[in-house]
Backbone bond lengths (Angstrom), bond angles and torsions (degrees), N, CA, C in turn:
res aa  C-N    CA-C-N  psi(-1)  N-CA   C-N-CA  omega(-1)  CA-C   N-CA-C  phi
1 M - - - 1.464 - - 1.525 111.24 -
2 Q 1.318 115.57 150.12 1.454 121.89 174.04 1.527 109.29 -91.86
3 I 1.325 116.20 164.64 1.467 119.06 -175.76 1.528 111.74 -60.72
4 N 1.341 117.55 -36.88 1.465 119.38 179.57 1.524 111.99 -67.09
5 D 1.333 116.75 -29.07 1.471 119.91 175.50 1.529 110.10 -65.92
6 Y 1.327 115.89 -42.96 1.468 120.24 176.22 1.535 110.76 -60.53
7 I 1.331 115.69 -46.94 1.468 120.21 -177.40 1.527 110.86 -61.47
8 D 1.337 116.16 -44.33 1.470 119.85 179.21 1.526 111.10 -62.63
9 L 1.329 116.61 -41.66 1.465 121.08 178.50 1.520 110.95 -60.97
10 V 1.321 116.09 -47.69 1.465 120.85 -179.28 1.524 110.86 -64.32
11 N 1.331 117.10 -45.08 1.465 120.19 -179.55 1.528 111.98 -60.05
12 D 1.328 116.19 -42.86 1.473 120.13 179.45 1.528 110.75 -62.36
13 K 1.325 116.52 -43.04 1.464 120.54 -177.79 1.529 111.69 -71.31
14 L 1.331 117.24 -37.82 1.462 119.89 177.74 1.530 110.45 -60.63
15 D 1.320 115.78 -41.61 1.459 120.27 177.71 1.528 111.19 -63.47
16 E 1.331 115.43 -40.62 1.475 120.75 -179.96 1.522 112.00 -69.34
17 F 1.337 116.94 -39.02 1.464 121.53 -172.67 1.525 114.10 -74.34
18 I 1.349 117.94 -14.64 1.470 119.67 178.95 1.532 109.37 -122.72
19 P 1.320 117.57 78.36 1.470 120.11 175.09 1.532 109.89 -71.59
20 I 1.322 115.64 152.76 1.463 120.23 178.31 1.527 108.69 -86.88
21 E 1.327 115.97 117.46 1.459 121.58 179.43 1.523 109.07 -137.80
22 Y 1.304 116.36 178.44 1.466 121.09 -178.05 1.540 110.97 -77.95
23 P 1.343 118.31 136.24 1.463 128.90 -4.24 1.532 111.52 -77.42
24 E 1.303 116.93 124.86 1.463 122.30 -168.31 1.518 113.87 -59.53
25 D 1.332 118.26 -36.76 1.468 120.23 -174.46 1.526 112.32 -58.15
26 I 1.322 116.94 -39.45 1.467 118.52 -176.62 1.520 110.85 -70.03
27 F 1.337 116.74 -40.95 1.463 119.46 -179.99 1.532 111.45 -71.56
28 K 1.324 116.63 -35.97 1.468 119.22 176.00 1.523 110.88 -64.79
29 S 1.328 116.21 -40.05 1.460 121.03 179.29 1.530 111.30 -65.56
30 M 1.333 116.12 -45.55 1.466 120.43 176.87 1.522 110.65 -58.26
31 K 1.321 115.06 -49.36 1.472 120.67 -175.22 1.524 111.75 -67.06
32 Y 1.330 116.38 -33.34 1.468 121.15 -178.05 1.521 111.32 -55.36
33 T 1.328 116.47 -52.86 1.466 119.22 -177.14 1.526 112.06 -76.63
34 V 1.321 117.09 -38.44 1.472 120.21 -179.79 1.531 111.22 -59.59
35 T 1.328 116.82 -37.84 1.465 119.94 -174.35 1.526 113.73 -98.52
36 L 1.342 117.92 6.99 1.464 118.66 173.01 1.522 109.51 -56.70
37 P 1.337 118.30 142.25 1.468 119.96 178.50 1.524 110.78 -57.02
38 G 1.336 115.95 134.76 1.465 120.05 -179.13 1.512 111.11 -161.85
39 K 1.325 115.69 173.58 1.469 120.88 -177.62 1.521 112.75 -79.18
40 R 1.342 117.73 -16.90 1.463 123.13 178.75 1.536 111.50 55.52
41 L 1.319 116.28 39.89 1.466 120.06 -176.48 1.527 112.59 -59.07
42 R 1.315 117.02 -43.13 1.467 120.40 -174.40 1.531 112.21 -68.06
43 P 1.342 119.47 -50.23 1.467 117.50 175.97 1.522 113.30 -64.33
44 V 1.326 117.38 -34.64 1.465 119.55 177.23 1.525 110.30 -63.33
45 L 1.332 117.41 -42.17 1.466 120.36 178.66 1.525 111.28 -64.70
46 C 1.326 117.54 -37.31 1.466 120.66 176.32 1.521 110.68 -60.75
47 L 1.326 116.37 -49.96 1.465 121.34 -177.60 1.532 111.59 -67.45
48 E 1.322 116.73 -42.13 1.462 120.11 -177.61 1.531 111.12 -69.83
49 T 1.333 117.54 -35.34 1.465 120.48 175.73 1.523 110.01 -63.31
50 C 1.321 116.01 -44.44 1.465 120.74 177.52 1.526 110.61 -58.30
51 R 1.334 116.25 -45.90 1.478 120.43 -178.75 1.515 112.29 -64.13
52 M 1.357 116.45 -48.03 1.463 118.43 -172.88 1.530 112.56 -72.40
53 L 1.346 116.47 -14.86 1.462 120.03 176.07 1.530 111.87 -101.40
54 G 1.329 115.38 14.64 1.458 120.04 170.85 1.509 116.09 90.51
55 G 1.346 117.66 12.74 1.460 120.70 -178.64 1.512 113.23 -91.91
56 D 1.313 115.63 173.26 1.462 124.10 177.08 1.524 107.94 -93.64
57 I 1.331 117.73 113.37 1.465 120.27 -173.71 1.528 111.92 -64.21
58 E 1.327 117.78 -26.73 1.467 119.36 179.39 1.531 111.09 -60.18
59 K 1.336 116.02 -33.56 1.466 119.98 178.82 1.522 112.18 -69.23
60 A 1.334 116.29 -22.07 1.469 120.98 -176.57 1.525 113.02 -94.64
61 V 1.336 117.96 -9.49 1.469 120.66 -174.98 1.530 112.92 -58.68
62 P 1.350 120.76 -48.14 1.472 118.76 178.75 1.523 113.22 -58.66
63 T 1.327 116.41 -40.91 1.467 119.93 179.20 1.522 110.87 -66.51
64 A 1.319 117.32 -42.82 1.465 121.32 178.64 1.527 110.80 -59.00
65 C 1.328 116.52 -43.20 1.471 120.54 179.01 1.522 111.51 -68.38
66 A 1.314 116.90 -37.37 1.466 120.63 177.57 1.525 110.71 -62.04
67 I 1.317 116.64 -38.89 1.471 120.53 179.25 1.530 110.40 -66.34
68 E 1.334 117.06 -37.30 1.464 119.37 176.27 1.525 110.68 -67.08
69 M 1.327 117.79 -35.38 1.470 120.75 175.14 1.526 111.02 -64.59
70 L 1.318 116.15 -41.63 1.464 120.20 176.84 1.529 110.07 -62.80
71 H 1.313 117.07 -41.90 1.468 120.59 176.95 1.521 110.66 -60.24
72 A 1.338 117.04 -43.47 1.464 121.06 178.20 1.525 110.75 -61.13
73 Q 1.323 116.21 -38.83 1.467 120.44 177.78 1.525 110.61 -59.70
74 T 1.329 116.91 -43.73 1.463 119.84 -179.75 1.528 111.14 -65.10
75 L 1.336 116.65 -34.08 1.468 120.09 179.39 1.526 111.00 -69.96
76 I 1.337 116.83 -43.44 1.469 120.53 179.37 1.521 110.54 -57.33
77 H 1.322 116.39 -49.15 1.462 119.99 -177.90 1.531 111.64 -71.60
78 D 1.319 117.46 -36.65 1.463 120.90 179.37 1.528 111.63 -62.47
79 D 1.342 116.48 -32.83 1.464 120.94 -177.07 1.528 113.75 -82.08
80 L 1.320 118.33 -9.36 1.465 121.99 -174.50 1.537 112.24 -61.46
81 P 1.324 117.08 152.77 1.474 120.07 177.86 1.521 114.13 -55.48
82 C 1.334 117.56 -32.25 1.467 120.05 -179.30 1.528 112.44 -77.61
83 M 1.329 116.99 -6.70 1.471 120.22 178.66 1.531 109.23 -118.66
84 D 1.346 118.54 -102.87 1.466 119.18 -177.50 1.523 113.66 -86.86
85 N 1.337 116.79 -16.61 1.470 121.84 177.24 1.533 111.85 53.82
86 D 1.333 115.91 55.18 1.458 121.22 -179.96 1.527 110.90 -98.41
87 D 1.336 115.27 144.34 1.466 121.25 -178.95 1.524 112.91 -95.40
88 Y 1.335 116.54 -22.39 1.461 119.74 -175.29 1.527 111.65 -130.97
89 R 1.314 115.00 146.54 1.462 122.40 176.52 1.533 107.13 -146.79
90 R 1.329 115.85 122.57 1.473 121.95 -178.52 1.524 111.98 55.43
91 G 1.335 115.65 36.14 1.448 121.10 176.20 1.510 115.00 81.32
92 K 1.321 118.16 1.31 1.464 123.17 179.84 1.526 109.71 -119.65
93 L 1.331 116.00 159.89 1.461 119.48 175.78 1.524 110.15 -59.51
94 T 1.323 116.37 142.75 1.460 120.29 179.08 1.527 110.32 -69.47
95 N 1.311 115.20 164.21 1.464 121.05 -171.37 1.527 112.68 -55.97
96 H 1.333 116.16 -46.42 1.472 118.22 -176.86 1.518 112.63 -69.65
97 K 1.333 117.66 -21.29 1.463 121.05 176.22 1.524 111.34 -74.85
98 V 1.326 116.77 -24.38 1.468 121.70 179.91 1.520 111.57 -93.01
99 F 1.341 116.36 -44.84 1.464 120.78 -171.63 1.529 114.31 -108.86
100 G 1.309 117.13 -5.74 1.463 120.27 -176.57 1.520 110.63 92.27
101 E 1.328 115.36 154.47 1.465 120.77 -173.67 1.523 112.25 -63.51
102 A 1.326 118.18 -41.70 1.465 120.95 -176.42 1.530 111.54 -62.96
103 I 1.340 117.23 -47.08 1.468 120.74 -179.84 1.528 110.14 -66.70
104 A 1.329 117.25 -36.65 1.467 120.27 178.95 1.527 111.23 -62.74
105 V 1.327 116.72 -43.41 1.470 120.63 176.50 1.528 109.80 -58.20
106 L 1.323 115.83 -47.50 1.464 120.53 -178.17 1.525 111.69 -67.51
107 A 1.331 117.55 -35.14 1.467 120.57 177.92 1.524 110.81 -64.23
108 G 1.332 116.20 -41.28 1.458 119.32 175.98 1.512 111.80 -62.76
109 D 1.336 115.93 -45.06 1.463 120.28 177.28 1.531 110.86 -59.51
110 A 1.333 115.63 -43.26 1.464 120.36 -177.97 1.524 111.43 -63.66
111 L 1.322 117.04 -42.49 1.469 120.16 -179.57 1.523 111.86 -64.17
112 L 1.324 116.50 -35.02 1.462 120.68 179.97 1.526 111.11 -58.85
113 T 1.333 117.02 -35.49 1.464 120.99 -179.71 1.528 112.59 -97.08
114 Y 1.324 116.38 -25.36 1.469 120.97 -179.80 1.533 110.77 -69.08
115 A 1.329 116.29 -38.60 1.467 120.98 -176.14 1.537 113.24 -57.91
116 P 1.344 119.51 -50.29 1.465 117.87 179.17 1.533 112.92 -66.83
117 Q 1.339 117.15 -24.81 1.462 119.17 174.18 1.526 110.89 -64.55
118 I 1.332 116.53 -35.42 1.473 120.69 176.64 1.526 109.80 -63.05
119 I 1.324 116.40 -40.58 1.468 119.82 178.86 1.520 110.48 -62.45
120 T 1.315 117.19 -48.55 1.474 119.91 -176.12 1.529 111.79 -70.31
121 K 1.320 117.41 -35.22 1.467 120.49 -175.84 1.523 112.79 -74.38
122 Y 1.319 117.01 -37.52 1.467 119.85 -170.94 1.525 114.68 -108.43
123 S 1.329 118.26 -4.32 1.476 120.29 -179.34 1.524 110.62 -92.97
124 K 1.317 116.44 55.94 1.462 121.18 -175.47 1.528 112.81 -67.63
125 D 1.327 116.51 -23.61 1.469 119.60 -175.98 1.529 113.18 -89.30
126 L 1.326 117.67 -2.20 1.460 119.78 177.83 1.526 109.78 -85.43
127 T 1.322 116.42 143.68 1.461 119.46 174.86 1.522 108.78 -68.88
128 P 1.327 118.85 155.81 1.472 120.39 179.18 1.533 113.06 -54.87
129 S 1.325 116.85 -39.88 1.465 119.05 -178.37 1.531 111.22 -68.07
130 T 1.344 117.10 -38.54 1.471 120.43 177.54 1.517 110.56 -66.62
131 L 1.323 116.81 -42.14 1.459 121.33 178.80 1.530 111.24 -59.82
132 I 1.326 116.55 -43.23 1.469 120.63 179.06 1.527 110.14 -63.86
133 R 1.333 117.09 -41.04 1.468 120.24 178.73 1.529 111.01 -62.60
134 V 1.329 116.42 -43.23 1.468 120.66 -179.57 1.529 110.30 -63.60
135 L 1.328 116.86 -45.69 1.468 120.49 179.38 1.525 111.34 -63.49
136 N 1.326 116.76 -39.30 1.459 120.17 177.83 1.531 110.89 -61.38
137 E 1.333 116.71 -40.84 1.464 120.73 176.75 1.534 110.03 -61.13
138 Y 1.328 115.68 -45.29 1.466 120.23 -179.57 1.527 110.91 -57.29
139 F 1.314 117.00 -52.14 1.458 120.09 -175.61 1.529 111.50 -67.77
140 Q 1.319 117.25 -32.61 1.468 119.82 178.36 1.527 111.16 -64.86
141 Y 1.335 116.42 -48.11 1.458 119.79 -174.80 1.530 112.85 -81.65
142 A 1.336 117.91 -19.95 1.465 120.77 -179.40 1.523 112.93 -85.12
143 G 1.316 117.94 -16.32 1.456 121.14 -166.50 1.512 117.02 -98.75
144 A 1.321 114.11 -154.40 1.473 122.00 -172.26 1.523 113.15 -69.16
145 R 1.329 117.41 -17.19 1.471 120.92 175.03 1.530 111.12 -102.60
146 G 1.331 116.42 6.97 1.455 121.53 -178.03 1.518 111.85 -121.11
147 V 1.353 115.75 -124.48 1.464 119.01 -174.16 1.530 112.79 -63.86
148 I 1.313 117.63 -30.28 1.461 119.15 178.29 1.529 110.74 -65.15
149 A 1.324 116.71 -38.84 1.468 120.12 176.03 1.526 110.43 -58.73
150 G 1.321 116.31 -43.00 1.460 119.87 178.69 1.514 112.51 -62.06
151 Q 1.330 116.25 -41.37 1.467 120.41 179.88 1.528 111.16 -65.08
152 V 1.332 116.25 -40.75 1.467 120.38 178.97 1.530 110.65 -60.72
153 V 1.318 116.37 -47.63 1.466 120.43 -178.49 1.527 110.70 -66.98
154 D 1.328 117.11 -34.51 1.464 121.02 176.10 1.529 110.47 -58.80
155 I 1.318 116.70 -44.93 1.467 121.65 -179.91 1.530 110.64 -66.74
156 E 1.335 115.38 -45.40 1.468 119.77 -173.85 1.527 113.44 -74.55
157 S 1.325 117.41 -15.38 1.472 119.66 -176.49 1.525 113.01 -94.63
158 E 1.332 118.25 2.04 1.464 120.03 177.90 1.527 110.73 -63.89
159 N 1.329 115.27 130.40 1.475 122.48 177.51 1.528 112.78 54.35
160 I 1.317 116.22 31.17 1.457 120.93 -177.57 1.530 110.34 -75.28
161 E 1.320 116.31 139.51 1.468 121.79 -179.65 1.524 109.17 -108.12
162 L 1.311 115.34 100.49 1.467 122.30 -179.55 1.519 109.19 -146.54
163 P 1.346 118.26 161.59 1.465 119.82 172.67 1.535 110.20 -59.87
164 D 1.325 116.72 151.08 1.468 121.17 -177.20 1.532 112.17 -58.13
165 E 1.327 116.92 -34.28 1.468 119.89 179.87 1.529 110.74 -62.21
166 K 1.325 116.42 -41.94 1.462 120.78 178.91 1.528 110.31 -70.61
167 K 1.325 116.34 -39.35 1.468 119.97 176.59 1.528 110.89 -59.62
168 A 1.329 116.85 -38.41 1.466 120.70 179.91 1.525 111.07 -63.88
169 E 1.327 116.79 -39.10 1.472 120.89 177.68 1.531 110.49 -63.67
170 I 1.322 115.81 -44.92 1.463 120.70 -179.37 1.528 110.28 -65.18
171 L 1.335 115.80 -42.89 1.465 120.85 179.90 1.526 111.22 -60.02
172 H 1.332 116.48 -42.82 1.462 120.96 179.30 1.526 110.37 -63.01
173 Y 1.327 116.47 -46.88 1.473 120.46 178.79 1.530 110.68 -60.52
174 L 1.318 115.62 -46.18 1.466 121.92 -177.43 1.525 110.49 -55.01
175 H 1.331 116.47 -50.24 1.459 119.64 -172.95 1.528 113.65 -83.71
176 I 1.329 116.63 -22.15 1.474 117.66 170.16 1.517 108.86 -60.52
177 H 1.327 116.50 -43.11 1.463 119.68 -175.37 1.527 113.31 -87.84
178 K 1.306 118.08 -44.12 1.466 119.28 -176.46 1.527 112.04 -70.06
179 T 1.335 117.35 -32.20 1.468 120.42 -174.73 1.520 112.71 -116.92
180 S 1.333 117.80 -54.53 1.469 119.97 -173.84 1.527 113.15 -65.18
181 D 1.320 117.35 -31.55 1.469 119.44 -174.64 1.525 113.00 -57.92
182 L 1.325 118.22 -39.91 1.467 119.32 179.91 1.521 111.79 -71.18
183 F 1.316 117.75 -31.52 1.465 120.10 174.24 1.532 110.13 -69.08
184 Q 1.329 116.27 -39.06 1.469 119.23 176.12 1.524 110.80 -64.08
185 L 1.320 116.51 -43.61 1.464 120.29 177.49 1.520 110.83 -58.09
186 A 1.314 117.35 -44.83 1.462 121.69 -178.12 1.527 111.81 -61.34
187 M 1.326 116.42 -49.22 1.462 119.44 -174.61 1.524 111.85 -77.05
188 R 1.317 117.30 -35.47 1.472 119.75 178.48 1.532 111.05 -65.49
189 T 1.336 117.06 -44.30 1.471 118.69 -179.85 1.525 110.80 -67.97
190 G 1.328 117.18 -36.47 1.463 119.31 174.95 1.513 111.79 -59.90
191 A 1.335 116.10 -41.47 1.466 121.03 179.04 1.526 111.18 -68.67
192 I 1.327 117.12 -40.48 1.471 120.84 179.59 1.525 110.63 -63.64
193 I 1.317 116.90 -43.21 1.466 120.85 179.01 1.525 110.77 -64.76
194 A 1.335 117.23 -31.17 1.466 121.60 176.61 1.527 112.69 -79.00
195 N 1.338 116.22 -0.52 1.471 121.92 -179.35 1.527 111.38 62.07
196 A 1.335 116.43 38.49 1.463 121.53 179.03 1.523 110.46 -71.18
197 D 1.338 115.29 155.26 1.463 118.64 178.71 1.529 110.00 -80.10
198 D 1.337 115.79 171.68 1.465 121.19 -175.03 1.523 112.61 -60.55
199 E 1.334 116.91 -35.36 1.465 120.30 -179.26 1.528 110.96 -63.79
200 K 1.331 116.51 -43.52 1.461 120.44 179.91 1.535 110.69 -69.44
201 I 1.327 117.09 -38.59 1.468 119.70 177.92 1.525 110.43 -62.64
202 Q 1.334 116.39 -41.31 1.458 120.04 177.89 1.528 110.92 -64.48
203 A 1.336 116.28 -38.10 1.465 120.79 -179.71 1.525 111.35 -65.35
204 V 1.336 117.35 -45.04 1.472 118.92 -179.49 1.533 110.76 -71.25
205 T 1.329 116.36 -28.35 1.471 119.86 175.72 1.525 110.21 -64.26
206 E 1.326 116.22 -46.95 1.462 121.03 179.44 1.528 110.60 -64.25
207 F 1.333 115.60 -40.25 1.463 119.05 177.46 1.530 110.41 -61.43
208 A 1.336 116.63 -49.56 1.465 121.45 -176.41 1.526 111.64 -62.56
209 K 1.325 115.86 -38.82 1.466 120.69 178.33 1.531 110.23 -61.74
210 T 1.324 115.49 -44.89 1.462 121.74 -179.97 1.525 110.93 -68.20
211 F 1.321 116.09 -45.60 1.464 121.71 179.54 1.526 110.50 -60.18
212 G 1.326 116.57 -42.19 1.458 120.78 -179.32 1.520 112.76 -63.12
213 L 1.334 116.10 -42.06 1.467 119.54 176.76 1.526 110.69 -63.42
214 A 1.334 115.98 -42.85 1.463 119.90 178.39 1.528 110.87 -62.12
215 F 1.319 115.98 -42.86 1.464 121.00 178.78 1.530 110.80 -58.50
216 Q 1.345 116.89 -41.99 1.457 120.36 -179.41 1.524 111.82 -68.53
217 I 1.328 117.11 -39.74 1.461 119.40 176.52 1.520 109.97 -61.17
218 A 1.338 116.29 -43.99 1.464 120.08 178.09 1.525 110.66 -59.47
219 D 1.324 117.00 -41.21 1.464 121.35 179.15 1.530 110.83 -63.98
220 D 1.332 116.48 -40.67 1.470 120.48 177.73 1.528 110.91 -63.47
221 I 1.322 116.16 -40.14 1.473 120.73 178.51 1.524 110.12 -65.21
222 L 1.329 115.80 -46.22 1.465 120.22 -178.06 1.522 111.81 -64.62
223 D 1.328 117.13 -29.86 1.465 120.25 176.75 1.524 110.91 -62.28
224 E 1.322 116.26 -23.81 1.462 121.32 -179.30 1.526 112.61 -93.88
225 I 1.334 117.57 -34.55 1.473 119.54 -168.88 1.524 113.97 -112.73
226 S 1.334 117.83 -9.53 1.462 120.15 -174.30 1.525 111.59 -94.69
227 T 1.340 115.60 -172.65 1.461 121.47 -179.99 1.531 109.41 -125.08
228 F 1.339 115.78 164.73 1.464 120.81 177.47 1.521 110.19 -58.80
229 E 1.335 116.66 -40.81 1.464 120.96 -178.11 1.520 111.36 -61.89
230 Q 1.332 117.07 -36.27 1.464 121.27 -179.84 1.518 112.50 -77.54
231 M 1.330 117.53 -38.13 1.463 121.95 -172.77 1.525 113.70 -99.32
232 G 1.332 117.91 -24.43 1.457 121.13 179.11 1.520 114.40 73.90
233 K 1.334 116.42 18.71 1.468 120.38 178.06 1.522 108.91 -149.69
234 T 1.330 115.73 162.78 1.457 120.97 179.56 1.518 109.73 -66.22
235 L 1.324 116.26 129.17 1.462 120.78 -176.54 1.529 110.94 -103.56
236 G 1.314 115.61 159.25 1.462 121.46 177.09 1.510 114.66 82.45
237 K 1.358 117.97 -0.21 1.468 119.79 -177.61 1.527 111.93 -70.97
238 D 1.341 116.64 -32.88 1.466 119.59 179.41 1.528 110.51 -58.52
239 K 1.328 115.57 -46.46 1.462 120.78 179.52 1.519 110.97 -66.25
240 E 1.327 115.95 -42.82 1.470 122.21 -178.70 1.527 111.64 -61.39
241 E 1.352 116.70 -36.70 1.466 121.14 -175.92 1.526 112.94 -94.94
242 G 1.326 116.98 3.61 1.455 120.41 177.20 1.513 113.90 71.90
243 K 1.346 116.10 30.30 1.462 119.16 179.97 1.525 110.86 -73.31
244 L 1.319 114.68 149.25 1.451 121.20 178.10 1.523 108.34 -82.79
245 T 1.329 117.38 113.85 1.466 122.85 179.39 1.524 109.09 -132.80
246 Y 1.321 115.52 169.80 1.464 118.98 177.34 1.524 110.55 -63.35
247 V 1.326 116.80 -39.25 1.462 119.84 -178.80 1.525 111.27 -69.23
248 S 1.338 117.58 -39.46 1.472 119.53 179.95 1.523 111.65 -66.50
249 L 1.346 116.71 -30.09 1.464 120.51 -177.62 1.525 112.50 -90.07
250 Y 1.343 116.12 -39.19 1.468 119.36 -172.30 1.528 114.61 -113.08
251 G 1.325 117.82 -16.54 1.460 120.60 -174.54 1.526 110.87 86.77
252 I 1.326 115.82 166.54 1.469 121.62 -175.85 1.527 112.15 -63.52
253 D 1.322 117.62 -50.16 1.468 120.80 -173.51 1.523 112.11 -62.42
254 E 1.330 116.99 -47.31 1.461 119.50 -179.66 1.526 111.00 -68.12
255 S 1.319 116.55 -33.84 1.465 119.84 176.55 1.522 110.54 -63.01
256 K 1.324 116.61 -40.12 1.466 120.19 177.68 1.530 111.00 -64.53
257 C 1.324 116.61 -38.09 1.471 120.37 176.92 1.537 110.73 -63.65
258 K 1.332 116.25 -43.56 1.466 120.43 178.49 1.526 110.35 -62.78
259 L 1.324 116.62 -40.82 1.465 121.31 178.83 1.525 110.45 -61.40
260 A 1.318 116.71 -46.55 1.466 120.74 -179.65 1.535 111.00 -62.01
261 C 1.328 116.70 -41.00 1.473 120.87 179.53 1.530 111.42 -64.77
262 L 1.318 116.72 -40.67 1.466 120.19 179.98 1.522 111.34 -67.00
263 F 1.310 117.49 -40.50 1.468 119.44 178.62 1.537 111.15 -69.89
264 E 1.335 116.49 -31.64 1.467 119.32 173.62 1.530 110.02 -64.07
265 K 1.333 115.82 -39.70 1.467 120.23 176.61 1.523 110.73 -63.43
266 C 1.324 117.34 -39.02 1.469 121.00 177.17 1.528 110.80 -58.08
267 H 1.325 116.17 -46.07 1.472 120.43 178.45 1.525 111.17 -63.00
268 D 1.331 116.73 -40.05 1.471 120.65 179.10 1.530 110.98 -61.69
269 I 1.331 116.67 -43.46 1.472 120.65 179.50 1.523 110.06 -61.85
270 M 1.327 116.46 -44.07 1.460 120.57 -179.98 1.529 111.03 -62.08
271 N 1.327 116.41 -42.61 1.467 120.60 -178.56 1.528 112.06 -68.49
272 K 1.332 116.89 -44.85 1.468 121.01 -177.26 1.525 112.44 -67.71
273 Q 1.315 116.53 -34.39 1.469 121.12 -176.58 1.529 112.44 -96.73
274 D 1.342 116.15 5.29 1.465 120.60 -179.21 1.532 110.88 54.72
275 I 1.329 115.25 44.28 1.466 121.74 175.59 1.518 106.71 -102.37
276 N 1.309 116.31 108.26 1.456 119.87 -172.49 1.523 110.99 -115.13
277 S 1.328 116.25 120.73 1.455 120.98 178.44 1.520 109.57 -149.97
278 E 1.311 116.09 112.32 1.462 120.37 176.55 1.520 110.82 -66.52
279 I 1.337 116.87 -31.56 1.469 120.81 178.77 1.530 110.38 -63.27
280 I 1.326 116.81 -45.29 1.466 120.01 -179.53 1.529 110.56 -68.76
281 K 1.319 116.95 -40.01 1.467 119.95 176.73 1.524 110.84 -60.14
282 D 1.330 116.55 -38.78 1.467 120.57 179.09 1.523 111.03 -68.30
283 M 1.345 117.40 -35.99 1.465 120.54 174.77 1.527 110.29 -57.72
284 I 1.325 115.36 -48.88 1.464 120.85 -178.85 1.527 110.40 -59.89
285 K 1.320 116.00 -43.98 1.467 120.84 -179.17 1.526 111.23 -60.98
286 K 1.335 116.89 -45.66 1.466 120.71 -176.51 1.526 111.85 -68.61
287 I 1.340 116.74 -40.46 1.472 119.58 178.22 1.523 109.86 -64.70
288 S 1.328 116.65 -41.14 1.473 121.40 178.75 1.520 111.12 -60.60
289 E 1.321 116.01 -45.08 1.467 120.54 -178.47 1.527 111.01 -64.33
290 R 1.328 116.74 -42.05 1.477 120.01 -179.58 1.527 111.31 -64.14
291 A 1.340 115.74 -34.69 1.467 119.98 -178.95 1.521 112.71 -84.01
292 G 1.327 116.98 -4.28 1.450 120.79 174.97 1.514 115.52 81.93
293 I 1.365 116.26 31.85 1.473 117.91 176.23 1.526 110.01 -117.71
């Protein structure tokens, strides 16, 4: 399959998995952010990991969609006035700007629990032990030791006064959890569904961790050099609010060097572990080009 085939498959299923029912506002709010146009990197990585490790991608579709729902949940809450207070996401008004802050909070909460229900309801072809492993991965990366930890540190590190060495440690922790964790969840569950061995699961975990950090550095760079039309969100807010980013700590040039090194590491992992995916290589190429490396 090509990447657009994956995206079309995921988009169709996301639309199917969230029907509008009573009370309509909550389901409309959930569906609004989940179905916003996007690259669907995380579900694509889940499906492509499953395929390249010899699995049946149809078995991974519910999990891939659940991960995109979890990602949407993080975006809804991240955009709230009490957090980043953003008005736009992917070129559209953010959830709380359309449905109000209270419904947006509840929509995020609902997606957090709705997503694993999609896994259990539609993963009929998974063995009970595989299903339990997939759900355990979901709850680990979605919770207080996963993306929520990253969000907490993101909030607490604004305008922080510490030596650069300590800031670097915090920055690494922040982006491992806020960004890399969902990429790790996507690739690990894809590998588990493909019944991959521990060595391959460890390899895709290391790849996803590295890829996620690179993705975040690219995002930090683009926040400085891109435009609203290209990114679909308000730019320059990280700098304005004193957020800890790769660019604020290292500058543009060094951030680009770090990005290039991380993507080189991604290629090395793929080569050493005989993990071959033209789709993933193309992702790396496109992100690199957008970030100007």
